[in-house]
C-alpha positions in Angstrom: 10.9 -4.0 -18.1 11.7 -4.2 -14.1 9.2 -6.5 -12.9 8.1 -6.9 -8.8 9.7 -10.1 -7.3 9.3 -9.2 -3.4 5.5 -8.2 -2.2 6.1 -7.1 1.4 3.3 -7.7 3.1 2.7 -6.1 6.6 -0.3 -7.2 9.0 -1.0 -6.3 12.9 -4.6 -7.8 12.6 -7.2 -9.5 10.8 -8.7 -6.3 9.7 -9.5 -6.0 6.0 -6.7 -8.7 5.8 -7.8 -10.8 3.4 -8.0 -8.6 0.4 -4.7 -7.1 1.3 -3.4 -10.6 1.1 -5.9 -11.7 -1.9 -3.8 -8.1 -3.4 -0.8 -9.0 -2.5 -0.9 -12.5 -4.1 -2.5 -10.6 -8.3 0.7 -9.4 -8.2 3.3 -12.0 -7.0 1.2 -14.2 -9.4 1.3 -11.4 -11.8 5.6 -11.5 -11.4 5.7 -15.1 -10.0 7.2 -13.3 -7.4 7.1 -14.0 -3.5 4.8 -12.2 -0.8 6.6 -11.6 2.2 4.6 -11.8 5.0 5.3 -9.5 8.1 3.8 -8.7 12.1 5.3 -7.0 13.9 4.6 -7.6 17.4 5.0 -4.6 20.3 7.1 -4.8 23.2 6.1 -5.1 26.3 8.7 -2.9 27.7 7.4 -0.2 26.1 4.7 0.1 27.9 6.7 1.2 30.9 7.9 4.4 29.7 4.5 5.3 28.9 3.0 4.2 32.4 3.9 7.5 33.8 4.1 8.5 37.6 1.5 6.7 40.7 1.9 4.0 39.3 3.0 0.7 41.2 5.8 -1.5 40.2 3.3 -4.4 40.0 0.8 -2.1 38.4 2.9 -1.8 35.8 4.5 -5.3 35.7 0.3 -6.4 34.8 0.5 -3.4 32.2 3.4 -5.2 30.6 1.7 -8.9 31.2 -1.3 -7.9 29.4 0.6 -5.9 26.8 2.7 -9.5 26.1 -1.2 -11.4 26.0 -2.7 -9.2 23.8 0.7 -9.5 21.3 0.1 -13.0 21.7 -3.5 -13.0 20.3 -2.7 -11.1 17.5 0.0 -12.8 16.7 -1.9 -16.2 16.5 -4.6 -14.6 14.6 -2.4 -13.5 11.7 -0.8 -16.8 11.7 -3.7 -18.2 11.2 -5.4 -16.4 8.3 -2.5 -16.3 6.7 -2.2 -20.1 7.1 -5.6 -20.8 5.7 -5.7 -17.9 2.9 -2.1 -19.6 1.5 -3.6 -23.0 1.9 -7.4 -22.0 0.0 -5.4 -20.7 -2.4 -2.5 -22.8 -3.1 0.5 -20.8 -2.2 3.7 -22.8 -1.4 4.7 -21.6 1.7 8.4 -21.1 2.5 10.1 -20.9 6.2 11.9 -17.6 4.4 12.5 -15.0 2.1 14.2 -17.2 -0.9 17.1 -15.5 -2.6 15.7 -15.9 -6.4 11.5 -17.0 -6.3 12.2 -18.6 -9.7 8.1 -18.9 -9.3 6.7 -19.4 -12.9 4.4 -16.5 -13.3 1.3 -16.7 -12.2 2.3 -18.6 -9.5 3.7 -17.7 -5.6 5.1 -18.2 -2.9 4.8 -16.9 0.2 6.7 -16.4 4.0 5.4 -14.9 7.2 7.9 -13.3 9.5 7.3 -12.3 13.3 9.4 -9.5 14.8 9.1 -7.1 17.9 9.8 -3.4 18.1 7.9 -0.4 16.6 5.9 -1.3 13.6 6.8 1.7 12.0 9.8 1.3 11.8 10.6 -2.3 11.4 8.1 -2.2 8.5 9.7 0.7 6.3 13.3 -0.5 7.0 12.0 -3.8 5.4 10.3 -1.9 2.6 12.8 -0.3 1.8 14.8 -4.0 -0.2 11.4 -4.5 -1.0 9.8 -3.9 -4.5 5.8 -2.7 -3.1 4.6 -3.0 0.0 1.2 -4.0 0.3 -0.6 -2.4 3.2 -4.3 -3.7 4.5 -7.0 -0.6 4.2 -5.8 0.9 7.3 -9.9 1.9 8.6 -9.8 -0.3 11.8 -11.9 2.7 13.6 -9.1 4.6 13.0 -8.8 7.4 11.1 -6.6 6.5 7.9 -4.9 9.9 7.4 -3.3 9.2 10.9 -2.0 5.6 10.0 1.4 5.6 11.3 2.9 2.9 9.5 1.4 3.8 5.9 2.6 7.4 6.7 6.4 5.9 7.7 6.2 4.0 4.3 5.6 6.7 2.6 7.9 9.2 3.7 10.6 6.9 4.8 11.7 3.9 2.3 11.8 5.2 -0.9 9.5 2.5 -2.4 6.0 2.7 -3.8 2.8 1.3 -1.7 -0.2 0.1 -2.4 -2.5 0.3 -0.4 -5.9 -2.7 -0.6 -9.2 -2.0 -0.9 -11.8 -2.8 2.1 -12.7 -6.0 -0.2 -11.3 -8.5 -2.2 -10.2 -7.1 -5.4 -11.1 -9.8 -8.5 -8.1 -7.9 -10.6 -5.3 -5.8 -10.1 -3.5 -4.1 -12.8 -5.1 -4.8 -16.0 -7.1 -1.0 -15.9 -4.7 1.4 -14.8 -5.6 5.2 -14.4 -2.2 7.4 -13.4 -3.0 10.5 -12.3 -0.8 13.3 -12.7 -0.2 16.9 -11.7 3.9 17.7 -12.9 5.4 17.3 -8.7 8.1 15.2 -7.8 5.6 12.6 -6.0 3.4 11.9 -9.2 6.7 11.2 -11.2 7.7 8.6 -8.2 4.3 6.9 -8.8 4.9 7.0 -12.3 8.0 5.5 -12.3 6.8 3.0 -9.7 3.8 1.9 -11.7 5.8 1.1 -14.7 6.0 -3.1 -14.4 2.0 -3.2 -14.4 1.1 -0.8 -16.6 3.9 -2.7 -19.1 0.9 -5.6 -18.7 -2.0 -3.8 -18.4 -4.8 -4.2 -20.7 -5.1 -0.2 -21.1 -3.6 2.5 -19.3 -5.3 6.6 -18.7 -3.6 9.6 -17.6 -5.9 12.1 -15.7 -5.3 15.0 -15.5 -7.1 18.5 -14.1 -6.2 21.7 -14.7 -7.5 22.2 -10.6 -4.7 19.2 -10.1 -2.0 20.5 -12.0 1.1 22.2 -10.3 4.3 23.4 -11.9 6.0 21.3 -13.9 5.8 18.5 -17.3 2.1 18.3 -18.2 0.2 15.5 -18.7 1.6 14.8 -22.8 4.9 14.7 -21.6 3.6 11.9 -19.1 2.3 10.2 -21.4 5.4 10.3 -24.2 7.6 9.0 -21.2 5.0 6.2 -21.1 5.4 5.9 -25.2 9.3 5.7 -24.7 8.9 2.3 -22.6 6.4 1.1 -25.2 3.2 1.9 -22.8 0.1 3.7 -24.9 -1.5 5.9 -22.4 -4.7 7.8 -23.4 -5.2 11.5 -22.0 -8.5 12.5 -20.2 -8.9 15.7 -17.9 -11.2 14.8 -15.1 -13.3 17.4 -12.9 -16.8 18.3 -11.7 -17.7 21.9 -10.3 -19.6 20.5 -7.4 -16.9 17.6 -6.8 -13.9 17.8 -5.1 -10.5 17.1 -6.7 -10.1 14.1 -5.0 -14.2 12.8 -5.8 -13.4 14.0 -9.5 -10.8 11.5 -9.9 -11.9 8.8 -8.2 -15.1 9.2 -10.8 -12.9 9.5 -13.3 -11.5 5.7 -12.2 -14.8 4.4 -12.2 -15.9 5.5 -15.5 -12.6 3.8 -16.8 -13.5 0.9 -15.1 -9.7 1.1 -13.6 -8.9 -1.5 -11.7 -5.6 0.3 -10.1 -4.7 3.9 -9.2 -1.1 5.6 -9.5 -0.2 9.0 -7.3 1.8 11.1 -6.0 1.1 11.5 -2.3 1.0 14.5 -0.3 2.5 16.7 -2.8 0.7 19.7 -0.4 2.3 19.0 3.3 0.9 16.4 5.0 -0.7 18.6 8.3 -1.9 20.9 5.6 -4.1 17.8 3.9 -4.6 16.4 7.7 -6.8 19.9 8.5 -8.2 21.2 5.2 -8.3 17.7 3.4 -6.9 17.2 0.0 -7.0 15.0 -3.0 -4.2 11.9 -1.3 -7.2 11.9 2.1 -9.7 11.6 0.1 -8.5 8.9 -2.1 -7.0 6.9 0.8 -10.7 7.1 2.4 -12.9 6.2 -0.3 -10.5 4.4 -3.2 -12.4 1.0 -3.5 -9.3 -0.5 -5.7 -5.4 -0.8 -5.0 -3.4 2.1 -5.1 -0.3 2.7 -5.5 1.1 6.4 -3.7 4.6 7.0 -4.1 6.4 10.3 -3.0 
């Protein structure tokens, strides 16, 4: 079974960073992999086009200087929390991503690089050559569903993304739920969860008539996992008094799941932003790591 060797971890600040670092470390240790920490500093020159007319050159310079100072402060804060976490957990820190980690299962290495640019572009490009990207839970005072970097990875990297929970998880990937609705998005999630499912203690496929779209049924998904030597039981979820998203998370809780895999945005993102939806509810309410794919 293909395993996980490169775990990309974008860090843009300290909000929820510890839980994201812990989630990435659980994955890296499970497969003897490497955590590729990445901090993207905004280019202070990008402030100028936003300044608009009516501002003097001196005012624009002041704005750029302020942006530069803020960028330096954030970069220092990220390096401090990264250094503290790796030291406290005995993680070997390297200057760069090794060509092959060679870490024995149960151990991990890590590196941290700082780049300048537009975060959603830089992270997405790096994600394309990573096995999985772990992002901190994006609830730092903003609407989760509008996180530009998270959606850029989902829609434009071709790789899975794991949204870390707000709190440090004790385990991840031992008891896995897979949300199935027959779409290409849920199929991508099924493929991407295989390395974890192959080593999990228990795997459950969750399905619902209200969630199912045109495509293979849950039984077909279970048969596919069987071909890979993975046994998964099937459970239909649903509660007439709850939304699909709430029912899905309740079913995960009943199973004692410590990880959920699901497709993201089977409906258009705009529709989900306006009307709500399963993806949006899970993003905003999940208390376990959630692997999402498109």
